[in-house]
N, C-alpha and C positions, 0 to 999 in steps of 0.2 A: 544221538548216532550219528546222524549225518553231521552235526557240529565238528563231532569226533573225526569223521573221516574227510572231512573239507581240512581242517586243520594239518590232517597226516598229511593230507595232497602237498599241501603248500612246502609242508617241512621236507620232503622229498622232492622239490623242484618242480613239481608237476603243476601248470596252473589250470585252473577251475572255469570254465566258460560261462557256468550256470550261475548268471548276477542274480539278486531278488528280482520281482514280478515286477514290484512299483519302479524301478529304477529302469526297467525295458517300455513299460509306459510311457515315463517322462522324454525317454529318447524319441519314442515314437511321437508324441506329440510334437516335440521338439523341430522334428526331421519334418512331418506334414503343417506346419505352420513355416519354417522356413521356405519350404515348398510352393505353399498358398501365397506369401508377400512376393516372391519371384514372380510367382504366375500373373499377380496383378499387375505389376509394374512391368510384364512382356504385354502384359495385353493391351494397360494404357498407351504404350507407345504403340502399339499396332493401330489402336484405333485413332490416335492422332493421324498416323501418317494414310489412315484406310481415305478409300474416296469414294465414299458411302452416300449417293444421292437420294435415294428415297426411303431407306430404313430410319438414317440419324441426320436428317437436315437441318434440325437445328443445334445439335450437339458440334455435327461438322463445323459450323459457320466461329464455332467461339473455341474451339480445339487448334492447339499449336504442335506441330512434331515436337517429340519430345530433344533432338538433336537437328537442327538444321545446317546443313552444311554449307560454308558461303563460296561465293563463287570469284573469290580473290579482290581488287582494289574497284570492278565495277559495282558493287553491292553498296558504294561510300559515295561514287560521283556519278550515279546514273539519275537523272534531275525524276521526280514524282511522274508517273503517266497519268495519274488522276489530281485534280488541286483541289477535292471533294477531302475533308477532312475533320475530325470530332476533337481538335485543342481548340482552348479556350484562348483567349487575346493573351492571358500572361502565358500560357505554355510556347505559345504560337512564340512568342517575343524572347522567350528563352533557349527554343531551340534555334531561332533564327543570328543569336549574338554571336554562335562559336565561330571560332577562329581560326584555320590555319596555323598552326606554329612555325611552320616550314614556309622559306620564300618560295622553293624551289619544286614546282609540280612534279610527282611522280609518273604522271602519266603525261599526254597529250593533250592537251586543254584549249579551245577554239573557244574565247572569249565572246561574251553576249551582251547584246544590249536585251533590256528587261522594259518594253513598253507595256504602260502600269496605267488602262484607263480609269479614271472613277466619274462612275454614269450612274445617274439615276434609273435609269430602264435600257433602251436598247441602243444599239450604234445607228445614227439612221446611215454616217457618211462611213461604214464599213465597205462597199464596194471600192469606193476609191482607195481605203487601205492596204486590201487586197491587192491590186496592182502594187503598190510601193512594195509591199512586202515578196510578192513573188517570184522565187526564181532564191532567195536567200533563207532559207531555212532552217541553215544551221549556224546563223549568228543571230538569233532573235529569238527571246520569247515573249509571249502574251499575257496579262494577267488583267482581269475585269472588276471592278466593284461595282457592284445595283444595290437598291433597294432591296432587300431579302427577299421581298414578296413578289419583286420581277424575274421568270425566270425565262430563259434567253432561248432561242429558237434556231440558233445558227446550224444550217445542216454540218452533216458530216465532213463531208468537201473544204467548210470554211477554214481559214485559220484561227477563227474565232470562237470555233466549235470545241466543249468544255475546259475553255479556260476564265470561266466566272468563279470567283473565289469562294468560300464562306463568309459571308455579309453581313453587315450590321447596319440601321440608318445613320444616316450622316445627315446634319442641320448645316445649312451654310451659317458661316461666323461663327460657330461653336465647336468647341473640343472634339467634337464629336467627328469631326472631317479630319483631323489630324490623328484621331483613331483609323479611320480609315486608310489614311495616306501609308500609316506605319504598319497597318496591316497589310497592304498590298506590298509595302518592300519586306515584311516579312516573308510572306509566302516567296516573292523573289532569289530573296537569299536562299531559299535549300536549296535551289538549283544551282552547285556550288560552279558552273560556266557563266554565270548571269554576273556581268564587271559592271556595266555601266544601267543606271534606272532613271528613266523618263518616267514624268508623271502628267499625263494626258486626259482634256474631256473627252466628251463625246460629240463637241463641237472645234475639237481641233482639226488638222490638217497637215499634212507637210510639204513644204515648201521645194524640196530638191528629191533628188534621186534616195534609193536607200544606199547607195556606195558612198556618197559626200555626207549623207549623216553619218553612216559606221565611221567613215575616215575622221570626220570630223572631233567625233567623242572618244575614238581609239587613241588618236595624237595630241589631244589635249593632255594639259600638264594639269588643268585645274578643273574643278564641276561649276557648274553653272548653275547658281543660284543667289536670286537678286537680294543683293544687299545694301543695304543705304540709313545714314542717319538722318531720319527727318524731322525739323524741330518744331514742324505745326501741331495746331491742336489731334490732327488724326495720324502725328506720329510718334512723338517723345509725352504728347497729351494724353497718351493710352497709356502709360505707366503707371506702376502702383510698387508704392515702395516697400509693399509690406514683401516684394520680393527681393528685396535685401536678405541675406550678405550676397545669393549666390546668383541675382542680377543687379547690376547698376545701374545708374541711368543714361551714365555714358557710354554702357556696353548694349543699350537699346536698339535695335534694329528692326528695318522695315522690307520687305520684299513681296514680291508677283508670288503666288498659291502655287506655281509650277515653274518645275527644277527639271536638274539632271544632277545626280551624283553619282559619285565612282564607287566599289565595295566598301572602302575603308569608312566613308561618310554615311554610308546606308547602316553597316552595323553599330558605327556610332548614335545613331536614332532610335534604331529599335533598341540598344541597351540601355538608352537613357533615362535615366531614378535619379537625377540631381533637379532639372529646369523640368520636364514634365509636369510634376507636382506642383510648383510654382506658377505654373502658367494653367492649370487647371483650375486652381485655387480661384488666381486673382486675375486671368484675364476672360472675360466675358462679355458681350457685348455690353457697350459699344467698344470697346479691346476685340480684336477680330484675328483669331488665335492663328488661323492660315495664311497670315500677311507678316503674323513676329516671331513667332515658335520657331522655325526652322532660321531665319535670319540669325536671330538672335543667339542662339544654341552654337549653330558652327562657326559664329564668327567669333562668338569666347572663345569656343576647343581649336578651332581650323581654320583661322584668315587667312593661312597662309598656300591652303588648298581652293581658296575659291575666286573664281572670277570676278563675280561681285556685279553681275548681270544675267539675265535668262534668257533660253533659247526660243522662248513663244510670243510671238509678235501679236500685239492688241492693238486697236483704236480707241485712244480715249476723248478724241475730239468731238466728240457729241455729248459729251457731261454728261452728269450721273453716276451713281455707282456702282454700274457697270460699264463695261465695254460695247461699242456699238456693235450690232450684229447683223451680218450679212446676209443676203437672205438671193434668189433667183436673177430677179434685175440687178442685183449690185458684183454679180461677175463677170465683168468685162474684159476685155484682153487690159483696159487699161488696168482696171485692177491687179489684174495677176502680174502683169510688170510691174508695179510698182511694190507690190510682196517681196519681189523675186528680187528686184532689184535695187530700189529705190530709198534704202535705211540707213545711208551714209557708212562710216566707220567704224570701227571699234579694236579696241584688242585682243589678241589670240597667241598664246606662249609668245609672249612680249614683244610683239610685232603688229604693226597694224595692217588690218584685212577691210575688207567690203564684204565680206561673208561673216554675218553678225548673228541671222537668226535660222532656224530649221524648221519652224512650226508656227502656223498661226490661228489663231479664233477672233471670236464667234463664229461659226457656220451653223446655217438654220438648215433643216434637213431637204427645203425646196432650192438647197445652195449644189446639190449632188449630179443633179444632169448638166450644166456647164462644167461643173469642177471636170467632171470625166471629160466632157466633148474637148476640156484644152488641157486636159493633163499632161500630153507628152509634149506638147508647143512649149510650156512656161514649167511646168514641174520636173519635166527628166523621165516620166514612167508615163 
């Protein structure tokens, strides 16, 4: 009877809102499910934005906001405030190889020099470098590669505080030294303001004040990498024909480990996947990769960008596999005058100049006091 009445109501144009009970239950369940999903999403977002210190310390460290508003271009150009990261070398080199596709910077960019210290442990000459850097904070960055077991103890007031990058063991004469140098370059490239990259050791000192160094690098048309063809056994004699066809013996070059490169060449170094594998396989002691890899690779790729000389003065007059080390007794007026003035002439931007080197090594920790004593007279700071 109810069914006939339902049909009759429909026939008369009257809509019956009394739907079957099963349909009402299904609608209720769907509504409940939708509310539950929406509440869950809302709760997740609220949790990710919440600054819960005591209740959810472990969860909070892992959760990121569902939506993080950017603050314009600053998020892209601001250098990392902390050099510690969890990237492995493959990830780091990939990250550092990014190149802006437009030449015009859409913001005010002050180009900086990246001073990269390849050291085993402490920097005993740090007080001298502190003087050198003072007052030029906007024009430089510092990066330190130590043995991973070494933990620096620079005070918070030091320019070297917090500038140690994630490092690995680097053994003299082996490819691990090249890895360390590429690691330094890659970390420095992450700061988009770094334009020139100088590799130094803990035994290096500056021979001129910061203004002279900055002007010399910023106005140069070339990068300073020692590159020469050495026909002797310690030069071409280290070449391995298994490097063919990527490297021919006529392209094999030698040079100093201590270099300065511009941003373009630094990116070429960190993204190299052509020459690096050849050197890793076929340049092992008595082939020393730190004397051949960068000079050979850059000579093949960009010879027109190289000055074919370095900027770090060393003394090989005492003979041996390593240059002379200067201690406290060696640092005299005569030595400093010779280092800053007496090294002949060279070519700079296609013109002859007497200003040919900016740094010198090797100085022992005992040399610090006389260097500080004479720095204002001979070094200009």
